[in-house]
C-alpha positions in Angstrom: 116.8 106.2 107.3 118.7 109.0 105.5 119.2 109.8 101.9 122.7 109.5 100.4 124.8 112.4 99.2 124.4 111.7 95.5 120.6 111.5 95.6 120.4 114.7 97.7 122.6 116.4 95.2 120.4 115.4 92.2 117.3 116.6 94.1 118.9 119.9 94.7 119.8 120.1 91.0 116.2 119.4 90.0 115.0 122.2 92.4 117.5 124.6 90.9 116.3 123.8 87.4 112.6 124.5 88.3 112.3 127.6 86.2 114.0 126.0 83.2 111.8 122.9 83.6 108.7 125.0 83.3 109.9 125.9 79.8 110.8 122.3 78.9 107.4 121.2 80.1 105.7 123.5 77.6 107.9 122.0 74.8 107.4 118.4 75.7 104.0 118.2 77.4 105.5 116.3 80.3 108.7 116.5 82.3 109.4 112.7 82.3 112.0 112.7 79.4 113.8 115.5 81.1 113.8 114.1 84.6 115.2 110.8 83.3 118.4 112.6 82.0 121.7 112.3 83.9 123.0 115.2 86.0 125.6 116.1 83.4 123.1 116.1 80.6 120.8 118.3 82.6 123.6 120.7 83.3 124.5 120.8 79.6 120.9 121.2 78.5 120.1 124.2 80.8 123.4 125.9 79.9 123.5 127.8 83.2 127.0 128.5 84.7 125.4 129.5 88.0 123.5 126.2 88.4 126.6 124.3 87.5 128.5 126.2 90.3 125.7 125.4 92.7 125.8 121.7 91.8 129.6 121.6 92.3 129.3 123.4 95.7 126.4 121.3 97.0 126.6 120.6 100.7 124.7 117.3 101.7 124.8 118.1 105.4 123.1 121.4 104.9 120.4 119.6 102.9 119.9 117.0 105.7 119.7 119.8 108.2 116.9 121.5 106.2 115.0 118.2 106.0 115.3 117.7 109.7 114.2 121.3 110.4 111.1 120.7 108.3 110.4 117.5 110.3 110.6 115.4 107.2 112.0 111.9 106.5 114.1 111.5 103.4 114.2 108.1 101.6 116.4 107.8 98.5 116.6 105.3 95.6 119.6 103.6 97.3 117.5 102.7 100.4 115.7 99.4 100.8 112.7 101.3 102.1 112.2 103.1 98.8 108.7 102.1 97.4 109.3 99.4 94.9 106.5 100.5 92.5 108.2 103.8 91.9 111.1 101.9 90.3 108.6 101.1 87.4 109.1 104.7 86.3 111.7 105.7 83.8 112.5 108.6 86.1 112.0 107.6 89.7 112.6 110.4 92.1 116.1 110.4 93.6 114.6 111.3 97.0 111.2 111.1 98.6 110.6 113.7 101.3 107.9 112.4 103.6 105.9 114.2 106.3 104.2 111.7 108.5 104.7 108.0 108.6 107.1 106.6 105.9 105.7 103.1 106.2 102.4 104.4 104.9 104.0 105.1 101.5 104.1 102.3 98.9 101.6 99.9 100.5 100.9 96.9 98.3 97.2 97.6 97.6 97.0 101.4 97.4 94.4 103.0 95.1 94.7 106.4 93.5 91.5 108.5 93.5 91.8 111.7 91.3 89.6 114.1 89.5 88.5 117.6 88.7 89.3 120.6 90.9 86.0 122.2 89.9 84.0 119.1 90.6 80.3 118.9 90.8 78.5 118.0 94.0 77.9 114.6 92.5 81.7 114.2 91.9 82.5 115.4 95.4 80.0 113.0 96.9 81.2 110.0 94.9 84.9 110.8 95.6 84.2 111.0 99.3 82.3 107.8 99.4 84.9 105.9 97.4 87.7 107.2 99.6 85.7 106.3 102.7 84.8 102.8 101.4 88.4 102.0 100.4 89.8 103.1 103.7 87.1 101.2 105.6 88.2 98.1 103.7 91.9 98.6 104.7 93.0 100.1 101.4 95.2 103.2 101.3 93.9 106.1 99.2 96.6 108.1 97.2 95.7 111.5 95.8 97.1 115.0 95.3 95.3 116.9 98.1 94.1 119.4 95.4 90.8 121.2 95.5 87.7 119.2 94.4 87.9 115.5 94.0 91.3 114.9 95.5 90.4 116.7 98.8 87.0 114.9 98.9 88.7 111.5 98.5 91.1 112.2 101.3 88.4 113.5 103.5 86.5 110.3 103.0 89.6 108.2 103.5 90.2 109.8 106.9 86.9 108.3 108.1 88.3 104.8 107.6 91.2 103.0 109.1 93.8 102.9 106.3 96.6 105.5 106.1 96.0 108.1 103.4 98.9 109.3 101.2 99.0 112.8 99.6 101.6 113.6 96.9 102.4 117.3 96.5 103.9 119.3 93.7 105.9 121.5 96.0 107.8 120.8 99.3 106.1 118.3 101.5 106.4 120.7 104.5 104.2 123.3 102.8 100.4 122.6 102.6 99.1 123.2 99.1 96.7 124.6 98.4 96.9 126.7 101.6 93.1 126.5 102.1 93.6 122.8 102.7 96.1 123.2 105.5 93.8 121.4 108.0 93.3 118.5 105.6 97.0 118.4 105.1 97.6 118.2 108.8 95.0 115.4 109.2 96.5 113.4 106.3 100.0 113.9 107.7 98.9 112.7 111.1 97.0 109.7 109.8 99.3 108.7 107.0 101.8 110.6 104.9 102.4 113.6 102.7 105.3 113.3 100.3 107.1 115.1 97.5 110.2 114.6 95.4 111.0 118.3 95.9 113.2 119.5 98.8 111.5 121.3 101.7 110.6 124.9 101.2 110.3 124.7 97.4 107.4 126.6 95.9 105.0 125.6 93.2 105.9 125.3 89.5 103.6 124.2 86.7 105.7 121.3 85.5 105.7 119.8 89.0 102.0 119.0 88.8 102.6 116.6 85.9 105.6 115.2 87.7 103.5 114.7 90.8 100.9 112.9 88.8 103.4 110.2 87.7 104.1 109.4 91.3 100.4 109.1 92.2 99.9 106.7 89.3 103.1 104.7 90.2 102.2 104.3 93.8 98.8 102.8 93.1 97.6 99.5 91.8 94.3 101.0 90.5 93.8 104.6 89.3 90.2 105.8 89.7 89.2 109.0 87.9 86.0 110.5 89.3 85.4 113.5 87.2 87.6 115.1 84.5 87.3 117.3 81.4 88.8 116.2 78.2 92.0 118.2 78.9 92.2 117.4 82.6 95.5 116.6 84.5 93.6 113.7 85.9 93.6 112.1 82.5 97.4 112.5 82.5 97.5 110.5 85.7 95.3 107.8 84.1 97.5 107.7 81.0 100.6 107.4 83.1 99.0 104.7 85.1 98.1 102.7 81.9 101.7 103.1 80.7 102.9 101.6 83.9 100.4 98.7 83.7 98.1 100.0 86.4 94.3 99.3 86.1 92.5 102.5 85.1 88.9 102.9 86.3 86.4 105.7 85.9 83.1 106.9 87.3 80.5 107.6 84.6 78.7 111.0 84.4 76.1 112.9 82.4 76.9 113.2 78.8 75.9 116.9 79.0 78.3 117.6 81.8 81.8 118.9 80.8 83.4 117.3 83.9 82.2 113.9 82.7 83.6 114.1 79.2 87.0 112.8 80.2 85.7 110.0 82.4 83.2 108.9 79.9 85.9 108.9 77.3 88.0 106.6 79.5 85.1 104.2 79.8 84.6 104.3 76.0 88.3 103.3 75.7 88.0 100.4 78.1 88.5 101.7 81.6 86.8 99.7 84.4 83.3 101.1 85.2 83.0 102.3 88.7 79.4 102.4 90.0 80.4 102.2 93.7 83.4 101.3 95.8 82.8 97.6 95.4 83.7 97.8 91.7 87.1 99.3 92.7 87.6 96.6 95.3 86.8 93.9 92.8 89.4 95.4 90.3 92.0 95.5 93.1 91.2 92.0 94.2 91.9 90.7 90.6 95.4 92.2 91.0 96.2 91.2 94.5 94.3 88.0 95.0 93.1 89.3 98.3 89.5 89.6 99.6 88.3 93.0 100.7 85.3 93.7 102.9 84.2 97.1 104.0 84.2 97.2 107.8 81.0 99.0 108.6 80.2 100.7 111.9 76.8 99.1 111.5 78.0 95.7 112.9 77.0 96.7 116.4 73.7 98.3 115.6 70.7 97.3 117.7 67.8 95.7 115.8 65.8 99.0 115.7 68.6 101.0 114.2 69.4 98.1 111.8 65.8 98.1 110.6 65.8 101.9 110.1 69.1 101.7 108.1 67.6 99.0 105.9 64.5 101.1 105.3 66.6 104.1 104.3 68.5 101.8 101.9 65.2 100.7 100.5 64.3 104.3 99.6 62.3 105.4 102.7 64.7 108.3 103.2 62.8 111.0 105.0 61.4 111.4 108.5 57.7 111.1 107.3 58.5 108.1 105.2 60.2 106.4 108.2 57.3 107.3 110.4 55.0 105.7 107.8 57.1 102.5 108.2 56.0 102.4 111.8 58.8 104.2 113.6 58.0 106.8 116.3 59.0 110.3 115.2 61.2 110.9 118.2 62.9 107.6 117.7 63.5 108.4 114.1 65.2 111.8 114.9 67.5 110.1 117.5 68.2 107.2 115.2 69.1 109.4 112.2 71.5 111.3 114.4 73.1 108.1 115.6 73.4 106.6 112.0 74.9 109.9 110.7 77.5 110.0 113.5 78.5 106.5 112.7 79.0 107.4 109.0 76.3 105.1 107.8 73.9 107.7 106.4 74.3 111.3 105.1 71.7 114.0 104.9 71.1 115.3 101.4 68.9 117.8 99.7 65.3 118.2 101.0 65.9 116.4 104.2 66.4 113.1 102.5 68.9 110.6 103.9 71.2 108.4 101.8 72.7 105.2 103.0 76.5 105.1 102.6 78.5 102.1 101.7 
């Protein structure tokens, strides 16, 4: 699996134009129309003699050596392994640079989970639970590894069995943001991290919008957990709708700024997401498949099963469970066991919440 010379040359050209594309992005609100241009038109538009010389002198073997040194796999548009849904784009990337397992990219029933970087605790909890529930049902979670909702969704997805996929705005060999390097490593190990940018390339503002189109294209359903009215996550949802993807959103408080964008999506007809089962239902309508969350509770002994059911019924603290007839020491041990299996989570005030 190796990218061809022409696709590598185009990728290097896009990287060389990164600074110019930042200006074009401000003019056009999105880089798509620019990235769909031919190489000759891009060279004419930027008007840089230095970039034209770089394009003419491009060495594909040097590019391949850099990809290998970064421990990446390169898949180009000419390769049969190129994810088919990316071809729905007017400007599909010439090359995907993939850290991790290339077979994890482009799975038939992937779901994108995106949202605000400055998410509320509610948003982080919901994103984590949706990511975990999807992955536990065998569905790959696609997101951007950003702070907030993206990272929470990927953290949850790592608790399930499906390979997560992260799409970066910079090179796939460079964790971004740097504070999420451990999450980057875990996603890379369990699934894949990808970028259309060559290894080593830094971050440019236009590349985030470009990345969003890949997240939308790779998914069958795009779920927005929290978003303000001018959020990049809404761009992902818009791009998904343009590509014929199902757009879904989690409702939030009308007084909360991070819910204004998602509530607006719901007003405009997005699928309402109350829990992960709503996402799975939307996905099933597209794929015709049946999805069932594989719970770690299948092997619970009767006592733990009863305790889990009581927590689900609202008896969510130690005193409440003792009042249900459980011994206090049994409750403490049982809560630890249920939490280790990912079936409950401790919340505010010592209350426990049953997870999907």
